C-alpha positions as CSV (number, residue, x, y, z in Angstrom):
1,M,-0.4,0.0,-0.3
2,N,1.3,3.8,-0.9
3,E,2.2,5.7,2.3
4,V,2.0,8.6,-0.5
5,Y,-0.3,9.7,-3.2
6,V,0.2,12.0,-6.1
7,E,-2.1,14.3,-8.3
8,H,-1.2,16.1,-11.0
9,K,-3.3,19.4,-11.9
10,Q,-2.2,22.1,-14.4
11,R,1.4,23.2,-12.8
12,I,0.4,22.1,-9.8
13,C,2.2,19.0,-8.1
14,T,0.2,18.1,-5.2
15,I,1.7,15.0,-2.9
16,I,-0.7,13.7,-0.5
17,I,0.3,11.5,3.7
18,N,-2.1,9.3,3.7
19,R,-1.9,8.1,7.2
20,P,-4.2,8.5,9.2
21,D,-3.6,5.9,11.5
22,V,-0.4,7.4,12.8
23,R,-1.7,10.6,12.3
24,N,0.4,11.0,9.1
25,A,4.1,10.1,10.5
26,V,6.7,9.4,8.9
27,D,8.7,6.6,8.6
28,R,11.1,4.8,6.7
29,K,8.6,3.6,3.8
30,T,6.9,6.9,3.9
31,A,9.7,8.6,4.2
32,D,11.4,7.4,0.8
33,Q,7.9,7.3,-1.1
34,L,8.4,11.1,-0.2
35,A,11.7,11.6,-1.4
36,D,10.7,9.9,-4.8
37,A,7.5,12.0,-5.4
38,F,10.1,15.2,-4.5
39,R,12.8,14.3,-6.7
40,D,10.0,13.3,-9.4
41,F,8.6,16.7,-9.1
42,D,12.6,18.4,-9.1
43,R,12.7,16.1,-12.4
44,N,8.9,18.1,-14.7
45,V,10.0,21.1,-15.9
46,D,6.4,21.7,-16.7
47,Q,5.1,22.4,-12.9
48,D,6.3,25.1,-10.6
49,V,4.9,24.1,-7.1
50,A,4.3,21.7,-5.1
51,V,2.0,21.1,-2.0
52,R,2.0,18.1,0.4
53,W,-0.4,18.2,2.8
54,G,-1.8,15.0,4.5
55,G,-5.5,16.0,6.6
56,W,-7.3,12.4,6.8
57,G,-7.6,11.1,10.7
58,G,-7.9,15.2,11.9
59,I,-4.3,15.3,11.5
60,F,-3.5,18.7,9.1
61,V,-0.5,19.4,7.4
62,Q,0.7,21.6,4.2
63,E,3.7,22.7,2.8
64,L,3.6,24.4,0.1
65,I,7.3,24.7,-2.1
66,S,7.3,27.5,-5.6
67,R,10.9,26.6,-7.6
68,H,10.5,30.7,-8.1
């Protein structure tokens, strides 16, 4: 099961943590998936902004990363 999901819409990459059972805590598997997602974003010149969030289970995290 993926702990991290990635959505692409227009020039925005949304990276979503889905671990509500542990309040979106990051373990090694999740960290590796996040690193892969951000490396993919870094290589994709068609996207300007990455938003990282996890909002399930009553825990909300949001971070905005911009190339500019």
